[in-house]
Biopython code that builds the backbone (N, CA, C, O; Angstrom):
import numpy as np
from Bio.PDB.StructureBuilder import StructureBuilder

atoms = [
    (1, "MET", "N", (-50.299, 32.724, -48.592)),
    (1, "MET", "CA", (-49.897, 34.071, -48.285)),
    (1, "MET", "C", (-48.942, 34.065, -47.103)),
    (1, "MET", "O", (-49.016, 33.215, -46.216)),
    (2, "SER", "N", (-48.066, 35.018, -47.120)),
    (2, "SER", "CA", (-47.083, 35.150, -46.062)),
    (2, "SER", "C", (-47.658, 35.966, -44.897)),
    (2, "SER", "O", (-48.480, 36.862, -45.086)),
    (3, "ASN", "N", (-47.202, 35.626, -43.696)),
    (3, "ASN", "CA", (-47.645, 36.365, -42.521)),
    (3, "ASN", "C", (-46.737, 37.543, -42.206)),
    (3, "ASN", "O", (-46.957, 38.252, -41.223)),
    (4, "ARG", "N", (-45.723, 37.758, -43.026)),
    (4, "ARG", "CA", (-44.804, 38.861, -42.793)),
    (4, "ARG", "C", (-45.496, 40.185, -43.094)),
    (4, "ARG", "O", (-46.289, 40.279, -44.031)),
    (5, "PRO", "N", (-45.187, 41.225, -42.279)),
    (5, "PRO", "CA", (-45.785, 42.542, -42.570)),
    (5, "PRO", "C", (-45.210, 43.118, -43.854)),
    (5, "PRO", "O", (-44.078, 42.827, -44.238)),
    (6, "ALA", "N", (-46.004, 43.928, -44.493)),
    (6, "ALA", "CA", (-45.553, 44.558, -45.734)),
    (6, "ALA", "C", (-44.421, 45.528, -45.416)),
    (6, "ALA", "O", (-44.514, 46.316, -44.475)),
    (7, "SER", "N", (-43.373, 45.466, -46.190)),
    (7, "SER", "CA", (-42.241, 46.364, -45.951)),
    (7, "SER", "C", (-42.557, 47.739, -46.523)),
    (7, "SER", "O", (-43.379, 47.894, -47.427)),
    (8, "ARG", "N", (-41.872, 48.732, -45.962)),
    (8, "ARG", "CA", (-42.052, 50.085, -46.466)),
    (8, "ARG", "C", (-41.434, 50.188, -47.855)),
    (8, "ARG", "O", (-40.399, 49.580, -48.130)),
    (9, "PRO", "N", (-42.066, 50.951, -48.716)),
    (9, "PRO", "CA", (-41.463, 51.118, -50.043)),
    (9, "PRO", "C", (-40.152, 51.890, -49.943)),
    (9, "PRO", "O", (-40.025, 52.811, -49.135)),
    (10, "ARG", "N", (-39.205, 51.520, -50.745)),
    (10, "ARG", "CA", (-37.908, 52.183, -50.755)),
    (10, "ARG", "C", (-38.065, 53.550, -51.407)),
    (10, "ARG", "O", (-38.715, 53.687, -52.443)),
    (11, "THR", "N", (-37.467, 54.546, -50.794)),
    (11, "THR", "CA", (-37.494, 55.881, -51.371)),
    (11, "THR", "C", (-36.077, 56.269, -51.751)),
    (11, "THR", "O", (-35.110, 55.618, -51.358)),
    (12, "SER", "N", (-35.976, 57.321, -52.508)),
    (12, "SER", "CA", (-34.655, 57.783, -52.914)),
    (12, "SER", "C", (-34.073, 58.766, -51.897)),
    (12, "SER", "O", (-32.970, 59.276, -52.094)),
    (13, "PHE", "N", (-34.809, 59.039, -50.805)),
    (13, "PHE", "CA", (-34.339, 59.977, -49.799)),
    (13, "PHE", "C", (-33.412, 59.292, -48.810)),
    (13, "PHE", "O", (-33.670, 58.160, -48.401)),
    (14, "PRO", "N", (-32.338, 59.964, -48.421)),
    (14, "PRO", "CA", (-31.447, 59.397, -47.405)),
    (14, "PRO", "C", (-32.173, 59.297, -46.066)),
    (14, "PRO", "O", (-33.098, 60.063, -45.798)),
    (15, "ARG", "N", (-31.755, 58.359, -45.234)),
    (15, "ARG", "CA", (-32.452, 58.127, -43.971)),
    (15, "ARG", "C", (-31.818, 58.837, -42.790)),
    (15, "ARG", "O", (-32.480, 59.008, -41.767)),
    (16, "THR", "N", (-30.571, 59.255, -42.885)),
    (16, "THR", "CA", (-29.925, 59.896, -41.751)),
    (16, "THR", "C", (-29.501, 61.307, -42.125)),
    (16, "THR", "O", (-29.378, 61.644, -43.303)),
    (17, "ALA", "N", (-29.280, 62.126, -41.101)),
    (17, "ALA", "CA", (-28.853, 63.505, -41.343)),
    (17, "ALA", "C", (-27.490, 63.540, -42.029)),
    (17, "ALA", "O", (-27.239, 64.388, -42.885)),
    (18, "LEU", "N", (-26.615, 62.615, -41.647)),
    (18, "LEU", "CA", (-25.290, 62.578, -42.266)),
    (18, "LEU", "C", (-25.392, 62.248, -43.755)),
    (18, "LEU", "O", (-24.675, 62.822, -44.574)),
    (19, "ALA", "N", (-26.279, 61.329, -44.096)),
    (19, "ALA", "CA", (-26.467, 60.996, -45.508)),
    (19, "ALA", "C", (-27.035, 62.182, -46.282)),
    (19, "ALA", "O", (-26.696, 62.390, -47.447)),
    (20, "VAL", "N", (-27.897, 62.954, -45.633)),
    (20, "VAL", "CA", (-28.446, 64.148, -46.280)),
    (20, "VAL", "C", (-27.337, 65.153, -46.543)),
    (20, "VAL", "O", (-27.254, 65.716, -47.635)),
    (21, "LEU", "N", (-26.468, 65.387, -45.533)),
    (21, "LEU", "CA", (-25.363, 66.328, -45.730)),
    (21, "LEU", "C", (-24.418, 65.867, -46.834)),
    (21, "LEU", "O", (-23.923, 66.685, -47.610)),
    (22, "ARG", "N", (-24.170, 64.582, -46.907)),
    (22, "ARG", "CA", (-23.303, 64.067, -47.981)),
    (22, "ARG", "C", (-23.930, 64.297, -49.353)),
    (22, "ARG", "O", (-23.241, 64.649, -50.310)),
    (23, "ALA", "N", (-25.239, 64.095, -49.437)),
    (23, "ALA", "CA", (-25.923, 64.284, -50.716)),
    (23, "ALA", "C", (-25.912, 65.755, -51.122)),
    (23, "ALA", "O", (-25.698, 66.077, -52.291)),
    (24, "ILE", "N", (-26.143, 66.649, -50.155)),
    (24, "ILE", "CA", (-26.130, 68.082, -50.459)),
    (24, "ILE", "C", (-24.721, 68.541, -50.804)),
    (24, "ILE", "O", (-24.539, 69.402, -51.665)),
    (25, "ARG", "N", (-23.719, 67.965, -50.130)),
    (25, "ARG", "CA", (-22.331, 68.391, -50.369)),
    (25, "ARG", "C", (-21.896, 68.127, -51.807)),
    (25, "ARG", "O", (-21.093, 68.874, -52.366)),
    (26, "ARG", "N", (-22.425, 67.072, -52.394)),
    (26, "ARG", "CA", (-22.077, 66.781, -53.793)),
    (26, "ARG", "C", (-22.539, 67.890, -54.729)),
    (26, "ARG", "O", (-21.854, 68.228, -55.695)),
    (27, "GLU", "N", (-23.715, 68.457, -54.430)),
    (27, "GLU", "CA", (-24.275, 69.472, -55.316)),
    (27, "GLU", "C", (-23.902, 70.898, -54.906)),
    (27, "GLU", "O", (-23.778, 71.775, -55.760)),
    (28, "HIS", "N", (-23.721, 71.135, -53.591)),
    (28, "HIS", "CA", (-23.475, 72.488, -53.087)),
    (28, "HIS", "C", (-22.353, 72.476, -52.059)),
    (28, "HIS", "O", (-22.619, 72.660, -50.871)),
    (29, "PRO", "N", (-21.112, 72.265, -52.475)),
    (29, "PRO", "CA", (-20.016, 72.167, -51.500)),
    (29, "PRO", "C", (-19.763, 73.464, -50.729)),
    (29, "PRO", "O", (-19.369, 73.414, -49.564)),
    (30, "VAL", "N", (-19.983, 74.621, -51.353)),
    (30, "VAL", "CA", (-19.745, 75.892, -50.678)),
    (30, "VAL", "C", (-20.778, 76.100, -49.568)),
    (30, "VAL", "O", (-20.444, 76.603, -48.495)),
    (31, "LEU", "N", (-22.000, 75.722, -49.819)),
    (31, "LEU", "CA", (-23.057, 75.840, -48.817)),
    (31, "LEU", "C", (-22.731, 75.009, -47.578)),
    (31, "LEU", "O", (-22.886, 75.483, -46.452)),
    (32, "ILE", "N", (-22.285, 73.783, -47.779)),
    (32, "ILE", "CA", (-21.963, 72.908, -46.651)),
    (32, "ILE", "C", (-20.723, 73.424, -45.921)),
    (32, "ILE", "O", (-20.656, 73.344, -44.694)),
    (33, "HIS", "N", (-19.752, 73.947, -46.648)),
    (33, "HIS", "CA", (-18.568, 74.521, -45.997)),
    (33, "HIS", "C", (-18.975, 75.692, -45.102)),
    (33, "HIS", "O", (-18.478, 75.824, -43.983)),
    (34, "GLY", "N", (-19.865, 76.529, -45.586)),
    (34, "GLY", "CA", (-20.362, 77.644, -44.786)),
    (34, "GLY", "C", (-21.131, 77.164, -43.565)),
    (34, "GLY", "O", (-21.011, 77.748, -42.487)),
    (35, "LEU", "N", (-21.910, 76.118, -43.720)),
    (35, "LEU", "CA", (-22.659, 75.557, -42.594)),
    (35, "LEU", "C", (-21.716, 74.993, -41.536)),
    (35, "LEU", "O", (-21.908, 75.229, -40.343)),
    (36, "TYR", "N", (-20.702, 74.251, -41.969)),
    (36, "TYR", "CA", (-19.714, 73.700, -41.020)),
    (36, "TYR", "C", (-18.970, 74.826, -40.297)),
    (36, "TYR", "O", (-18.722, 74.737, -39.095)),
    (37, "THR", "N", (-18.616, 75.880, -41.027)),
    (37, "THR", "CA", (-17.927, 77.009, -40.411)),
    (37, "THR", "C", (-18.825, 77.681, -39.381)),
    (37, "THR", "O", (-18.378, 77.993, -38.277)),
    (38, "TYR", "N", (-20.077, 77.905, -39.731)),
    (38, "TYR", "CA", (-21.029, 78.517, -38.811)),
    (38, "TYR", "C", (-21.179, 77.670, -37.542)),
    (38, "TYR", "O", (-21.161, 78.204, -36.433)),
    (39, "LEU", "N", (-21.324, 76.368, -37.705)),
    (39, "LEU", "CA", (-21.487, 75.494, -36.543)),
    (39, "LEU", "C", (-20.225, 75.468, -35.681)),
    (39, "LEU", "O", (-20.320, 75.403, -34.455)),
    (40, "SER", "N", (-19.055, 75.519, -36.301)),
    (40, "SER", "CA", (-17.805, 75.535, -35.551)),
    (40, "SER", "C", (-17.661, 76.811, -34.736)),
    (40, "SER", "O", (-17.304, 76.763, -33.559)),
    (41, "VAL", "N", (-17.937, 77.943, -35.353)),
    (41, "VAL", "CA", (-17.823, 79.222, -34.653)),
    (41, "VAL", "C", (-18.854, 79.308, -33.531)),
    (41, "VAL", "O", (-18.547, 79.790, -32.441)),
    (42, "THR", "N", (-20.060, 78.849, -33.789)),
    (42, "THR", "CA", (-21.111, 78.874, -32.768)),
    (42, "THR", "C", (-20.737, 78.002, -31.576)),
    (42, "THR", "O", (-20.922, 78.410, -30.429)),
    (43, "SER", "N", (-20.215, 76.809, -31.834)),
    (43, "SER", "CA", (-19.836, 75.932, -30.724)),
    (43, "SER", "C", (-18.663, 76.515, -29.939)),
    (43, "SER", "O", (-18.601, 76.369, -28.718)),
    (44, "LEU", "N", (-17.741, 77.170, -30.626)),
    (44, "LEU", "CA", (-16.621, 77.824, -29.937)),
    (44, "LEU", "C", (-17.122, 78.952, -29.034)),
    (44, "LEU", "O", (-16.687, 79.075, -27.889)),
    (45, "LEU", "N", (-18.026, 79.766, -29.546)),
    (45, "LEU", "CA", (-18.591, 80.859, -28.744)),
    (45, "LEU", "C", (-19.380, 80.326, -27.547)),
    (45, "LEU", "O", (-19.319, 80.905, -26.463)),
    (46, "LEU", "N", (-20.110, 79.245, -27.730)),
    (46, "LEU", "CA", (-20.840, 78.655, -26.608)),
    (46, "LEU", "C", (-19.883, 78.114, -25.556)),
    (46, "LEU", "O", (-20.128, 78.271, -24.360)),
    (47, "ALA", "N", (-18.795, 77.479, -25.988)),
    (47, "ALA", "CA", (-17.823, 76.954, -25.043)),
    (47, "ALA", "C", (-17.148, 78.090, -24.272)),
    (47, "ALA", "O", (-16.954, 77.983, -23.061)),
    (48, "LEU", "N", (-16.790, 79.173, -24.961)),
    (48, "LEU", "CA", (-16.177, 80.321, -24.296)),
    (48, "LEU", "C", (-17.156, 80.972, -23.314)),
    (48, "LEU", "O", (-16.765, 81.363, -22.214)),
    (49, "THR", "N", (-18.404, 81.085, -23.702)),
    (49, "THR", "CA", (-19.412, 81.660, -22.821)),
    (49, "THR", "C", (-19.599, 80.809, -21.579)),
    (49, "THR", "O", (-19.703, 81.339, -20.473)),
    (50, "ALA", "N", (-19.641, 79.495, -21.751)),
    (50, "ALA", "CA", (-19.780, 78.590, -20.600)),
    (50, "ALA", "C", (-18.573, 78.666, -19.694)),
    (50, "ALA", "O", (-18.712, 78.615, -18.472)),
    (51, "ALA", "N", (-17.383, 78.786, -20.274)),
    (51, "ALA", "CA", (-16.168, 78.872, -19.459)),
    (51, "ALA", "C", (-16.136, 80.165, -18.652)),
    (51, "ALA", "O", (-15.748, 80.155, -17.483)),
    (52, "VAL", "N", (-16.536, 81.268, -19.259)),
    (52, "VAL", "CA", (-16.564, 82.544, -18.546)),
    (52, "VAL", "C", (-17.629, 82.514, -17.451)),
    (52, "VAL", "O", (-17.402, 83.022, -16.353)),
    (53, "ALA", "N", (-18.770, 81.932, -17.736)),
    (53, "ALA", "CA", (-19.832, 81.845, -16.739)),
    (53, "ALA", "C", (-19.426, 80.931, -15.578)),
    (53, "ALA", "O", (-19.807, 81.183, -14.435)),
    (54, "ALA", "N", (-18.666, 79.887, -15.856)),
    (54, "ALA", "CA", (-18.244, 78.967, -14.813)),
    (54, "ALA", "C", (-17.191, 79.609, -13.890)),
    (54, "ALA", "O", (-17.093, 79.255, -12.715)),
    (55, "ARG", "N", (-16.419, 80.540, -14.426)),
    (55, "ARG", "CA", (-15.392, 81.216, -13.615)),
    (55, "ARG", "C", (-16.015, 82.129, -12.576)),
    (55, "ARG", "O", (-15.413, 82.419, -11.542)),
    (56, "GLY", "N", (-17.204, 82.570, -12.858)),
    (56, "GLY", "CA", (-17.857, 83.371, -11.836)),
    (56, "GLY", "C", (-18.148, 84.714, -12.288)),
    (56, "GLY", "O", (-18.701, 85.514, -11.534)),
]
sb = StructureBuilder()
sb.init_structure("model")
sb.init_model(0)
sb.init_chain("A")
sb.init_seg("    ")
for serial, (resi, resn, name, xyz) in enumerate(atoms, 1):
    if name == "N":
        sb.init_residue(resn, " ", resi, " ")
    sb.init_atom(name, np.array(xyz, "f"), 0.0, 1.0, " ", f" {name:<3s}", serial, name[0])
structure = sb.get_structure()
């Protein structure tokens, strides 16, 4: 018998968030486009808010 630990069984699920987004994008491209747009607008608003707050 081998002393190596048993490996985890392989699943069909992606392991990273980026891989998940790529998998979803294949099936629902409009949903991912909307998500990217939402995240872009939110980050822009946060940056503008931080800039205004930093000015005083």
